[in-house]
C-alpha positions as CSV (number, residue, x, y, z in Angstrom):
1,X,-51.3,-137.0,-26.2
2,X,-51.9,-132.9,-27.0
3,X,-48.3,-130.7,-28.0
4,X,-47.0,-128.9,-26.0
5,X,-47.4,-124.7,-25.5
6,X,-44.0,-123.8,-27.1
7,X,-43.6,-122.2,-23.1
8,X,-44.2,-125.4,-22.3
9,X,-40.8,-126.9,-23.9
10,X,-37.9,-126.9,-22.1
11,X,-33.9,-128.1,-23.4
12,X,-31.5,-130.8,-21.4
13,X,-28.0,-130.4,-22.0
14,X,-26.0,-133.6,-20.5
15,X,-22.6,-135.0,-20.3
16,X,-22.5,-138.8,-19.3
17,X,-19.3,-140.2,-18.3
18,X,-17.9,-143.3,-17.5
19,X,-17.6,-146.6,-20.0
20,X,-20.0,-145.0,-22.5
21,X,-18.6,-144.9,-25.8
22,X,-18.2,-148.7,-27.8
23,X,-21.3,-149.7,-26.0
24,X,-24.6,-148.1,-28.3
25,X,-24.9,-145.7,-25.7
26,X,-25.7,-142.9,-28.9
27,X,-28.3,-145.4,-30.4
28,X,-29.8,-146.2,-26.6
29,X,-30.6,-143.0,-26.3
30,X,-32.0,-142.4,-29.6
31,X,-34.5,-144.4,-28.9
32,X,-34.9,-142.9,-25.8
33,X,-35.5,-140.1,-27.0
34,X,-37.5,-141.2,-30.3
35,X,-40.1,-143.3,-27.8
36,X,-40.4,-139.8,-25.7
37,X,-41.4,-137.1,-28.7
38,X,-38.3,-135.2,-28.2
39,X,-36.0,-133.9,-30.4
40,X,-32.2,-132.4,-30.3
41,X,-29.0,-134.7,-30.7
42,X,-26.0,-136.7,-28.7
43,X,-22.7,-136.9,-30.0
44,X,-19.7,-138.8,-28.8
45,X,-17.1,-135.6,-27.5
46,X,-13.1,-136.6,-26.8
47,X,-13.2,-136.5,-23.8
48,X,-14.3,-140.6,-24.7
49,X,-17.9,-138.7,-22.8
50,X,-21.4,-138.9,-25.0
51,X,-23.5,-135.5,-25.4
52,X,-27.1,-134.7,-25.4
53,X,-28.6,-132.1,-26.8
54,X,-32.4,-132.7,-26.7
55,X,-35.2,-130.3,-25.8
56,X,-39.5,-131.3,-25.0
57,X,-41.6,-131.1,-22.0
58,X,-40.4,-131.4,-18.5
59,X,-41.9,-134.2,-17.7
60,X,-40.1,-136.5,-21.0
61,X,-36.8,-134.6,-20.3
62,X,-36.4,-136.3,-16.9
63,X,-37.9,-139.1,-18.1
64,X,-34.8,-138.9,-21.1
65,X,-32.7,-138.6,-17.3
66,X,-32.8,-140.5,-15.6
67,X,-32.5,-143.2,-19.0
68,X,-29.1,-141.5,-19.0
69,X,-27.8,-142.6,-15.7
70,X,-28.7,-146.2,-16.4
71,X,-27.6,-145.9,-19.9
72,X,-28.1,-149.8,-22.1
73,X,-26.1,-152.4,-21.1
74,X,-22.5,-152.6,-21.2
75,X,-22.0,-149.3,-20.9
76,X,-20.6,-148.1,-17.1
77,X,-21.4,-144.5,-16.2
78,X,-19.9,-143.2,-14.1
79,X,-22.0,-138.7,-13.8
80,X,-24.3,-137.0,-15.4
81,X,-24.4,-133.6,-15.2
82,X,-27.3,-131.7,-16.8
83,X,-28.0,-128.4,-16.5
84,X,-32.0,-127.0,-18.4
85,X,-32.6,-124.0,-19.6
86,X,-36.0,-122.8,-22.6
87,X,-36.1,-124.4,-25.7
88,X,-34.4,-122.8,-28.5
89,X,-37.1,-125.3,-30.6
90,X,-34.2,-125.0,-33.4
91,X,-34.6,-129.4,-33.4
92,X,-37.3,-131.4,-35.9
93,X,-36.3,-134.7,-34.9
94,X,-32.8,-136.3,-32.7
95,X,-30.2,-138.4,-34.3
96,X,-26.7,-138.4,-33.5
97,X,-23.9,-136.5,-34.8
98,X,-20.4,-137.1,-35.4
99,X,-17.9,-137.3,-32.6
100,X,-14.9,-138.2,-31.5
101,X,-15.2,-142.1,-31.9
102,X,-16.5,-143.6,-34.9
103,X,-17.7,-146.9,-33.6
104,X,-20.9,-148.0,-31.9
C-alpha cells in the first residue's frame, strides 16, 4: 500500500447520537480507525453523543463513516452528523480523548 499524498487526505468530523455511551463505542471507533490507518480522536460529549475527528484517505473515511452508522453490539445509532474538509495533518495516531462520560 502506498502512502497517500498530503492533498489526497481528508478530515471527517462526526457526531454520533443514540445509545452510544457506556457501550464501548469509543473503543470500537479506535479499533476501526487503526485498522483503516486513520489518525485523529474520539470522545464522549456532555449531551451523551460521541464525537469523532478522523483524517485519512477518502476511501478509509468512507469505511469508518459506514461503521459509525452501525456501531458495536449494544449500541443503537439514531443519527450521524458528519462533514468532510481538507486534512490538517495535526495527528500522529488515533486515540480517545477524555469526555463527559468516564465509563466505557
